[in-house]
VOPA-10528 format. One record per residue (C-alpha): z negated, x negated, y; residue in one letter. Coordinates in Angstrom, 1 decimal. Example, Ala and Ser with C-alpha at 12.3 -4.5 7.8 and 13.67 -1.06 7.14 Angstrom:
BEGIN
-7.8/-12.3/-4.5/A
-7.1/-13.7/-1.1/S
END
This chain:
BEGIN
10.1/-38.7/12.6/M
8.3/-34.8/13.0/P
10.6/-31.9/14.0/D
10.9/-31.7/17.9/S
10.5/-27.9/17.4/N
7.7/-27.4/15.4/A
5.4/-25.7/17.5/L
8.3/-23.2/18.2/E
8.7/-23.0/14.8/T
5.4/-22.4/14.3/L
5.3/-19.6/16.8/I
8.4/-18.2/15.4/Q
6.9/-18.5/12.0/S
4.0/-16.5/13.2/L
5.9/-13.1/14.6/R
6.9/-12.0/11.1/C
3.5/-10.4/10.9/L
3.2/-6.9/12.0/P
1.8/-6.2/15.6/G
2.1/-10.0/16.6/V
4.4/-10.2/19.6/G
5.5/-14.3/21.5/V
1.7/-14.2/23.2/K
-0.2/-13.0/19.9/S
1.4/-15.4/18.1/A
1.5/-18.4/20.9/Q
-2.5/-17.3/20.5/R
-3.0/-18.0/17.1/M
-0.6/-21.0/17.2/A
-2.6/-23.0/19.8/F
-5.9/-22.2/19.0/H
-5.2/-23.3/15.1/L
-3.6/-26.7/16.6/L
-6.6/-27.1/19.2/Q
-9.5/-25.9/17.3/H
-8.8/-25.6/13.3/N
-6.3/-28.7/12.3/R
-7.7/-27.9/8.8/T
-8.0/-24.7/9.3/G
-4.1/-24.3/9.6/A
-3.5/-26.6/6.6/Q
-5.6/-24.2/4.8/T
-3.8/-21.7/5.8/L
-0.4/-22.8/4.9/A
-1.4/-24.2/1.1/Q
-2.8/-20.5/1.2/A
0.5/-19.1/1.8/L
2.8/-21.5/-0.1/S
0.9/-21.2/-3.4/R
0.8/-17.2/-2.7/A
4.5/-16.9/-1.8/A
5.1/-19.6/-5.2/E
2.6/-17.4/-7.9/Y
1.9/-13.9/-6.5/V
4.4/-11.0/-8.0/R
4.2/-7.7/-9.2/H
2.3/-6.1/-12.0/C
4.6/-5.4/-14.4/E
2.6/-1.5/-14.9/R
2.1/-0.9/-11.4/C
4.0/-2.5/-9.5/H
1.1/-4.3/-7.7/T
0.7/-7.4/-6.2/F
-1.3/-9.7/-9.2/A
-0.7/-13.9/-10.5/E
0.3/-12.7/-13.9/H
1.8/-10.1/-15.8/A
-0.6/-6.7/-15.6/L
-3.0/-6.9/-12.9/C
-6.5/-6.6/-13.5/A
-6.8/-2.9/-12.7/T
-4.2/-2.6/-15.7/C
-6.1/-4.7/-17.8/L
-9.1/-3.4/-17.3/D
-10.9/-1.2/-20.4/V
-13.2/0.8/-18.5/R
-10.3/2.5/-16.4/R
-9.1/6.6/-16.9/D
-6.0/5.6/-18.3/T
-5.0/9.4/-17.8/S
-5.4/8.9/-14.1/K
-2.6/8.2/-12.2/L
-2.9/7.6/-8.3/C
0.2/6.9/-6.6/V
-0.1/4.9/-3.1/V
2.5/3.4/-0.9/E
1.2/0.1/-0.6/T
-1.8/-2.5/-2.0/P
-3.6/-1.7/1.0/A
-3.8/1.9/0.4/D
-4.6/1.1/-2.9/Q
-7.6/-1.5/-2.3/S
-8.7/1.1/0.5/A
-8.8/3.6/-3.1/V
-10.4/1.1/-4.9/E
-13.2/0.1/-1.8/R
-14.1/3.9/-1.8/T
-15.8/3.7/-5.5/G
-14.3/7.1/-6.5/A
-12.0/6.3/-7.9/Y
-12.0/4.7/-12.0/K
-8.1/5.6/-12.5/G
-4.8/3.9/-13.1/L
-2.2/3.3/-10.3/Y
1.4/2.9/-9.3/F
2.1/1.0/-6.3/V
5.5/2.4/-4.7/L
5.9/-1.0/-2.3/M
7.1/2.2/0.6/G
8.1/5.5/1.4/K
11.4/7.6/1.2/L
12.7/6.9/4.7/S
16.9/8.5/4.6/P
17.1/7.3/8.3/L
15.8/3.7/7.2/D
17.9/3.5/4.2/G
15.0/4.0/1.9/I
15.9/6.3/-1.4/G
14.1/6.6/-4.6/P
15.9/3.9/-6.2/K
14.2/1.4/-3.4/D
10.8/2.4/-4.4/I
10.8/2.6/-7.4/G
10.6/6.4/-8.6/L
12.1/5.8/-11.6/K
9.6/3.9/-13.6/K
7.2/5.3/-11.4/L
8.3/8.9/-13.7/F
8.6/6.4/-16.4/D
4.7/5.4/-16.5/R
3.6/8.6/-15.9/A
5.5/10.3/-18.8/L
4.5/7.8/-21.3/D
2.2/10.5/-23.0/G
-1.6/9.4/-21.6/T
-1.2/10.2/-17.9/V
-2.1/13.7/-17.2/Q
-2.4/13.8/-13.6/E
-1.3/12.3/-11.0/V
-2.5/12.1/-8.2/I
-0.8/11.4/-4.9/L
-1.8/9.6/-2.5/A
0.8/8.6/0.0/T
0.2/8.5/3.8/N
0.0/11.8/5.8/F
3.1/11.1/7.7/T
6.6/12.6/7.7/A
7.5/9.9/5.2/E
4.9/9.8/3.0/G
4.8/14.0/2.7/E
8.6/13.6/1.8/A
7.7/10.9/-1.0/T
4.9/13.2/-2.6/A
7.1/16.1/-2.6/H
10.1/14.4/-4.0/V
7.5/12.9/-6.6/I
5.9/16.4/-7.1/G
8.9/18.3/-8.1/E
10.5/15.1/-10.0/G
6.7/16.2/-12.1/L
6.2/19.1/-11.4/K
8.5/20.6/-15.0/S
6.5/18.1/-16.7/R
3.0/19.4/-18.0/G
1.2/17.2/-16.2/L
-1.2/18.3/-13.6/Q
-0.5/17.6/-10.0/L
-2.8/16.6/-7.1/T
-2.9/15.6/-3.5/R
-4.9/14.0/-1.5/L
-7.5/16.2/0.8/A
-7.4/15.9/4.6/R
-9.3/17.4/7.1/G
-11.8/16.4/9.9/V
-13.1/12.9/9.6/P
-16.9/12.9/8.6/V
-18.9/12.2/11.9/G
-16.0/13.7/13.8/S
-16.2/16.7/16.9/E
-13.8/19.2/15.9/L
-13.6/19.4/20.3/E
-11.8/15.7/19.9/Y
-10.1/16.4/16.5/V
-6.3/16.6/16.9/D
-5.2/20.3/16.1/L
-2.8/19.2/13.1/G
-5.7/18.0/11.3/T
-8.2/21.2/12.1/I
-5.2/23.5/10.9/A
-4.9/21.1/7.9/H
-8.7/21.3/7.5/A
-8.7/24.9/7.8/L
-5.4/25.4/5.0/V
-7.1/23.0/2.0/D
-10.3/24.6/3.1/R
-12.8/24.5/0.0/R
END
Protein backbone atom coordinates (compact mmCIF):
# COMPACT_ATOMS: atom_id res chain seq x y z
CA MET A 1 0.00 0.00 0.00
CA PRO A 2 1.42 3.44 -0.92
CA ASP A 3 2.51 5.84 1.78
CA SER A 4 -0.48 7.99 2.76
CA ASN A 5 1.89 10.92 3.26
CA ALA A 6 3.58 10.61 -0.15
CA LEU A 7 2.43 14.04 -1.34
CA GLU A 8 3.50 15.78 1.87
CA THR A 9 6.85 13.95 1.78
CA LEU A 10 7.38 15.14 -1.81
CA ILE A 11 6.56 18.73 -0.87
CA GLN A 12 8.90 18.66 2.14
CA SER A 13 11.65 17.08 0.03
CA LEU A 14 11.39 19.84 -2.59
CA ARG A 15 11.79 22.43 0.18
CA CYS A 16 15.44 21.36 0.64
CA LEU A 17 16.25 23.21 -2.60
CA PRO A 18 17.61 26.74 -2.16
CA GLY A 19 14.95 29.44 -2.42
CA VAL A 20 12.06 26.97 -2.38
CA GLY A 21 9.46 27.61 0.29
CA VAL A 22 6.23 25.78 1.03
CA LYS A 23 4.19 27.42 -1.76
CA SER A 24 6.85 26.88 -4.43
CA ALA A 25 7.31 23.27 -3.34
CA GLN A 26 3.56 22.70 -3.51
CA ARG A 27 3.38 24.22 -7.01
CA MET A 28 6.23 22.00 -8.21
CA ALA A 29 4.74 18.86 -6.66
CA PHE A 30 1.24 19.57 -8.00
CA HIS A 31 2.61 20.36 -11.46
CA LEU A 32 4.64 17.15 -11.64
CA LEU A 33 1.77 14.99 -10.43
CA GLN A 34 -0.95 16.70 -12.47
CA HIS A 35 0.82 17.50 -15.74
CA ASN A 36 4.08 15.58 -15.99
CA ARG A 37 4.21 12.22 -14.23
CA THR A 38 6.75 11.01 -16.79
CA GLY A 39 8.93 14.02 -15.93
CA ALA A 40 8.51 13.20 -12.24
CA GLN A 41 9.74 9.65 -12.83
CA THR A 42 12.68 10.92 -14.93
CA LEU A 43 13.56 13.46 -12.22
CA ALA A 44 13.41 10.79 -9.51
CA GLN A 45 15.68 8.48 -11.50
CA ALA A 46 18.15 11.28 -12.31
CA LEU A 47 18.36 12.33 -8.65
CA SER A 48 18.85 8.74 -7.54
CA ARG A 49 21.58 8.13 -10.15
CA ALA A 50 23.38 11.40 -9.32
CA ALA A 51 23.27 10.71 -5.58
CA GLU A 52 24.77 7.28 -6.19
CA TYR A 53 27.45 8.07 -8.78
CA VAL A 54 28.50 11.72 -8.50
CA ARG A 55 31.48 12.36 -6.23
CA HIS A 56 34.34 14.84 -5.98
CA CYS A 57 37.19 14.97 -8.49
CA GLU A 58 40.37 13.89 -6.70
CA ARG A 59 42.36 16.76 -8.17
CA CYS A 60 40.08 19.82 -8.30
CA HIS A 61 37.25 18.79 -5.96
CA THR A 62 34.41 19.58 -8.40
CA PHE A 63 31.64 17.10 -9.10
CA ALA A 64 32.61 14.13 -11.26
CA GLU A 65 31.47 10.59 -11.97
CA HIS A 66 35.04 9.28 -12.14
CA ALA A 67 38.22 9.81 -10.10
CA LEU A 68 39.11 12.83 -12.27
CA CYS A 69 36.72 15.24 -13.98
CA ALA A 70 36.78 15.98 -17.71
CA THR A 71 38.49 19.35 -17.16
CA CYS A 72 41.38 17.83 -15.19
CA LEU A 73 41.79 15.14 -17.85
CA ASP A 74 41.83 17.64 -20.74
CA VAL A 75 45.44 17.78 -21.98
CA ARG A 76 44.73 21.06 -23.79
CA ARG A 77 44.27 22.97 -20.51
CA ASP A 78 47.01 25.31 -19.26
CA THR A 79 48.33 23.50 -16.17
CA SER A 80 50.29 26.55 -15.01
CA LYS A 81 47.07 28.41 -14.11
CA LEU A 82 44.78 27.44 -11.22
CA CYS A 83 41.48 29.27 -10.77
CA VAL A 84 40.01 28.98 -7.26
CA VAL A 85 36.20 29.16 -7.10
CA GLU A 86 33.69 28.56 -4.34
CA THR A 87 31.27 26.18 -6.08
CA PRO A 88 30.82 24.03 -9.19
CA ALA A 89 28.25 26.64 -10.34
CA ASP A 90 30.99 29.31 -10.19
CA GLN A 91 33.30 27.03 -12.18
CA SER A 92 30.58 26.55 -14.77
CA ALA A 93 30.08 30.32 -15.04
CA VAL A 94 33.80 30.87 -15.68
CA GLU A 95 33.81 28.05 -18.25
CA ARG A 96 30.85 29.51 -20.13
CA THR A 97 32.84 32.69 -20.80
CA GLY A 98 35.31 30.73 -22.93
CA ALA A 99 38.00 33.16 -21.71
CA TYR A 100 39.83 30.80 -19.33
CA LYS A 101 41.71 27.67 -20.40
CA GLY A 102 43.51 26.73 -17.18
CA LEU A 103 42.55 24.34 -14.38
CA TYR A 104 40.39 24.80 -11.28
CA PHE A 105 40.14 24.13 -7.61
CA VAL A 106 36.59 24.16 -6.23
CA LEU A 107 36.41 24.96 -2.52
CA MET A 108 32.82 23.76 -2.10
CA GLY A 109 32.21 26.71 0.19
CA LYS A 110 33.78 29.77 1.73
CA LEU A 111 35.17 30.72 5.11
CA SER A 112 32.42 31.77 7.48
CA PRO A 113 33.45 31.75 11.16
CA LEU A 114 29.93 32.76 12.23
CA ASP A 115 28.61 29.57 10.61
CA GLY A 116 31.49 27.48 11.98
CA ILE A 117 33.12 27.02 8.56
CA GLY A 118 36.90 27.18 8.81
CA PRO A 119 39.90 26.35 6.60
CA LYS A 120 39.59 22.57 7.13
CA ASP A 121 35.94 22.62 6.06
CA ILE A 122 36.72 24.02 2.60
CA GLY A 123 39.89 22.02 1.96
CA LEU A 124 42.52 24.75 2.08
CA LYS A 125 45.30 22.24 2.81
CA LYS A 126 44.37 20.30 -0.32
CA LEU A 127 44.30 23.58 -2.28
CA PHE A 128 47.74 24.60 -1.00
CA ASP A 129 49.16 21.16 -1.85
CA ARG A 130 47.73 21.48 -5.35
CA ALA A 131 48.95 25.06 -5.85
CA LEU A 132 52.44 24.13 -4.69
CA ASP A 133 52.78 21.00 -6.85
CA GLY A 134 55.55 22.60 -8.94
CA THR A 135 53.39 23.00 -12.06
CA VAL A 136 51.12 25.86 -11.03
CA GLN A 137 52.60 29.32 -11.57
CA GLU A 138 49.52 31.54 -11.17
CA VAL A 139 46.63 31.19 -8.74
CA ILE A 140 43.55 33.18 -9.76
CA LEU A 141 41.34 33.96 -6.77
CA ALA A 142 37.82 33.91 -8.19
CA THR A 143 35.81 33.77 -4.98
CA ASN A 144 32.68 35.88 -4.80
CA PHE A 145 32.78 39.54 -3.83
CA THR A 146 30.93 38.98 -0.55
CA ALA A 147 32.44 39.50 2.89
CA GLU A 148 33.02 35.74 3.20
CA GLY A 149 34.41 35.46 -0.34
CA GLU A 150 36.80 38.35 0.27
CA ALA A 151 37.94 36.80 3.56
CA THR A 152 38.46 33.46 1.83
CA ALA A 153 40.53 35.09 -0.94
CA HIS A 154 42.56 36.97 1.67
CA VAL A 155 43.39 33.82 3.67
CA ILE A 156 44.36 31.93 0.51
CA GLY A 157 46.46 34.86 -0.69
CA GLU A 158 48.25 35.15 2.64
CA GLY A 159 48.92 31.40 2.65
CA LEU A 160 50.44 31.43 -0.83
CA LYS A 161 52.02 34.91 -1.02
CA SER A 162 55.51 33.87 0.09
CA ARG A 163 55.62 30.71 -2.06
CA GLY A 164 56.75 32.27 -5.34
CA LEU A 165 53.40 32.00 -7.06
CA GLN A 166 51.74 34.81 -8.97
CA LEU A 167 48.46 35.62 -7.19
CA THR A 168 45.71 37.46 -9.04
CA ARG A 169 42.13 38.37 -8.13
CA LEU A 170 39.23 38.75 -10.51
CA ALA A 171 38.71 42.38 -11.44
CA ARG A 172 35.49 44.02 -10.42
CA GLY A 173 33.80 47.01 -11.86
CA VAL A 174 30.88 48.47 -13.71
CA PRO A 175 28.86 45.83 -15.60
CA VAL A 176 28.85 46.03 -19.39
CA GLY A 177 25.80 47.91 -20.66
CA SER A 178 25.03 49.64 -17.38
CA GLU A 179 24.63 53.34 -16.68
CA LEU A 180 26.69 54.83 -13.85
CA GLU A 181 23.76 56.53 -12.16
CA TYR A 182 22.15 53.10 -11.54
CA VAL A 183 25.29 51.26 -10.36
CA ASP A 184 25.77 50.90 -6.60
CA LEU A 185 28.41 53.14 -5.04
CA GLY A 186 30.60 50.26 -3.84
CA THR A 187 30.93 48.94 -7.37
CA ILE A 188 31.85 52.38 -8.71
CA ALA A 189 34.42 52.85 -5.94
CA HIS A 190 36.06 49.47 -6.68
CA ALA A 191 36.03 50.22 -10.41
CA LEU A 192 37.88 53.48 -9.77
CA VAL A 193 40.48 51.83 -7.53
CA ASP A 194 41.00 48.92 -9.94
CA ARG A 195 40.93 51.05 -13.12
CA ARG A 196 43.41 50.26 -15.88
